[in-house]
C-alpha positions in Angstrom: -179.2 31.4 -64.5 -178.7 28.9 -67.5 -179.1 31.8 -69.9 -176.4 33.9 -68.1 -174.0 30.8 -68.2 -174.7 30.5 -72.0 -174.0 34.2 -72.5 -170.8 34.1 -70.5 -169.6 31.0 -72.5 -170.4 32.7 -75.8 -168.4 35.7 -74.7 -165.5 33.5 -73.5 -165.5 31.7 -76.9 -165.4 35.0 -78.8 -162.5 36.3 -76.7 -160.6 33.0 -77.2 -161.1 33.4 -81.0 -159.8 37.0 -80.8 -156.7 35.8 -78.8 -156.1 33.0 -81.2 -156.4 35.4 -84.1 -153.9 37.8 -82.4 -151.4 35.1 -81.7 -151.5 34.0 -85.3 -151.1 37.6 -86.5 -148.1 38.0 -84.0 -146.6 34.8 -85.3 -146.9 35.9 -88.9 -145.4 39.3 -88.0 -142.5 37.6 -86.3 -141.9 35.5 -89.4 -142.0 38.6 -91.7 -139.5 40.5 -89.3 -137.2 37.4 -89.5 -137.3 37.4 -93.3 -136.6 41.1 -93.4 -133.7 40.6 -91.0 -132.2 37.8 -93.3 -132.6 39.9 -96.4 -131.0 42.8 -94.7 -128.0 40.7 -93.6 -127.6 39.4 -97.1 -127.7 42.9 -98.6 -125.2 44.0 -95.9 -122.8 41.3 -97.1 -123.2 42.3 -100.7 -122.6 45.9 -99.8 -119.5 45.0 -98.0 -118.2 43.1 -101.0 -119.0 45.8 -103.3 -117.3 48.4 -101.1 -114.2 46.3 -101.0 -114.2 46.0 -104.7 -114.7 49.7 -105.2 -111.8 50.4 -102.8 -109.5 48.2 -104.8 -110.5 49.9 -108.1 -110.1 53.4 -106.5 -106.7 52.3 -105.1 -105.5 51.3 -108.6 -106.8 54.6 -110.1 -105.1 56.8 -107.6 -102.0 54.9 -106.9 -100.9 53.3 -110.1 -98.0 50.9 -110.0 
């Protein structure tokens, strides 16, 4: 009976370790996704600025004053 209890406790500890590791990995992945989203937003802003600048240049080329 004691042996069964020890085996069950050992299995429980292993599963708790697996769960803890999975939670840590999920947290790391959430962080990476957040970093990717921030970088994407920054690039989108830069893209918009460059697009507006290009539009102004093209406007001057095709509609000279």
